[in-house]
Structure formats: structure tokens, C-alpha cells
C-alpha positions in Angstrom: 6.0 155.3 -70.2 4.8 155.7 -66.6 6.0 153.3 -63.9 4.5 153.0 -60.4 7.2 151.9 -58.0 8.1 152.1 -54.3 9.7 155.4 -53.4 13.3 155.5 -52.4 15.4 157.8 -50.3 17.2 158.9 -53.5 13.8 160.3 -54.7 13.6 162.9 -51.9 14.5 165.9 -54.0 11.8 165.2 -56.6 9.3 164.4 -53.9 10.0 167.7 -52.3 9.3 169.3 -55.7 5.9 167.5 -55.8 5.2 168.6 -52.2 5.9 172.2 -53.1 3.6 172.0 -56.1 0.7 170.4 -54.2 -2.3 172.4 -53.4 -2.7 174.1 -50.0 -4.4 171.7 -47.5 -2.7 168.5 -48.8 -1.4 167.5 -45.4 -0.4 163.9 -46.4 2.5 165.3 -48.5 4.3 167.7 -46.1 6.6 170.4 -47.3 9.2 169.3 -44.7 12.3 167.5 -45.9 12.6 165.7 -42.6 9.0 164.5 -42.5 9.3 163.3 -46.2 12.5 161.5 -45.4 10.8 159.8 -42.4 7.9 158.7 -44.7 10.4 157.2 -47.2 12.4 155.5 -44.5 9.2 153.9 -43.0 8.2 152.7 -46.5 11.6 151.1 -47.2 11.5 149.4 -43.8 8.0 148.2 -44.4 8.9 146.6 -47.7 12.0 144.9 -46.2 9.9 143.2 -43.5 8.5 139.7 -43.7 4.9 140.6 -43.1 2.6 137.8 -41.9 0.0 140.1 -40.4 -0.6 143.7 -41.3 0.3 146.2 -38.7 1.9 149.6 -38.9 3.5 149.2 -42.3 3.4 152.2 -44.6 4.1 152.1 -48.3 5.0 155.2 -50.3 4.8 154.9 -54.1 5.9 157.2 -56.8 4.8 157.5 -60.4 7.9 158.0 -62.7 8.0 159.1 -66.3 10.6 156.7 -67.5 11.4 158.7 -70.6 12.6 161.7 -68.5 13.3 159.9 -65.1 11.0 162.6 -63.6 8.5 161.8 -60.8 5.0 163.0 -61.8 3.0 161.7 -58.8 3.0 159.8 -55.6 0.6 157.9 -53.3 0.7 156.3 -49.9 -0.9 153.2 -48.4 -1.2 152.5 -44.7 -1.4 148.7 -44.2 -3.7 148.7 -41.2 -5.5 152.0 -40.5 -6.2 152.5 -36.9 -3.9 149.7 -35.7 -3.0 151.6 -32.5 -5.7 154.3 -32.5 -8.6 155.2 -34.8 -7.8 157.4 -37.8 -10.3 158.7 -40.4 -8.7 157.4 -43.5 -7.0 154.1 -44.5 -5.4 155.5 -47.6 -4.3 158.9 -48.5 -3.7 159.7 -52.2 -1.1 162.4 -52.3 0.0 164.5 -55.2 -0.4 163.8 -58.9 0.0 167.1 -60.6 0.1 166.0 -64.2 -1.6 162.6 -64.2 -5.3 161.8 -63.7 -5.1 158.4 -62.0 -7.1 156.8 -59.2 -6.0 154.2 -56.7 -8.8 151.6 -56.4 -6.8 148.5 -55.6 -5.0 147.6 -52.4 -1.6 146.2 -53.3 -0.4 143.2 -51.3 3.2 143.5 -52.5 4.1 145.7 -55.4 7.7 146.5 -56.2 6.9 148.2 -59.6 4.1 148.3 -62.1 4.2 149.7 -65.6 1.2 151.7 -66.6 
């Protein structure tokens, strides 16, 4: 079974593996441990906040194969694109090497979803 859930700091080694396997040019999933750790920390902080108005929150989700406890994909959502300055994309789908899956819904608050 596949489960979509918020990424955690403990997922960093598997997210690094996904980053290393991502195609050249996928800049939203950096091959830098420090940058990936910052993305996860920002996501965890965003989920811990009591959000009444969207601002700079970032959410990083992982797709986990629960049978093997292996991450098979990930995705990021930026709550308010261009909050401080204009950017070209509100949502960046990252790396999903084994799963064909499209994000078409903006999640208001999602801790885990079973697919």
C-alpha cells in the first residue's frame, strides 16, 4: 500500500536517494543534504504552526510503500506563492521515480493519506 504523508527529518537518507535518482534539471529536489534538511525543517515548522492566513508555509510530502517502508516519491507545496516576491510556480512536483501520480488538489491540512 502507498501512503502519502508529511516528510520527517528521519526520512532524510531516503530523500537523498530520491534526489540522487532524479533526472538532471530537477532543481526543486536538490542533491544537497543541507538543503534537503532545510526543506524538511521548514515543512515540519509549517505543520506545527496555527495557520489562520497562508504565508510562507512550505509542506514537503513523501510517498511511502508501507510494505517495505521505502520512499518511492515526494512532492512539495508552497502555501502562498509569491508572498514576498513573484515566483513562476506555486507548486513544484518533485521526484516520483516508480509511481505515475499527479497532484491536482491543494491540501489544506493533510497529515497522511492512504492511496
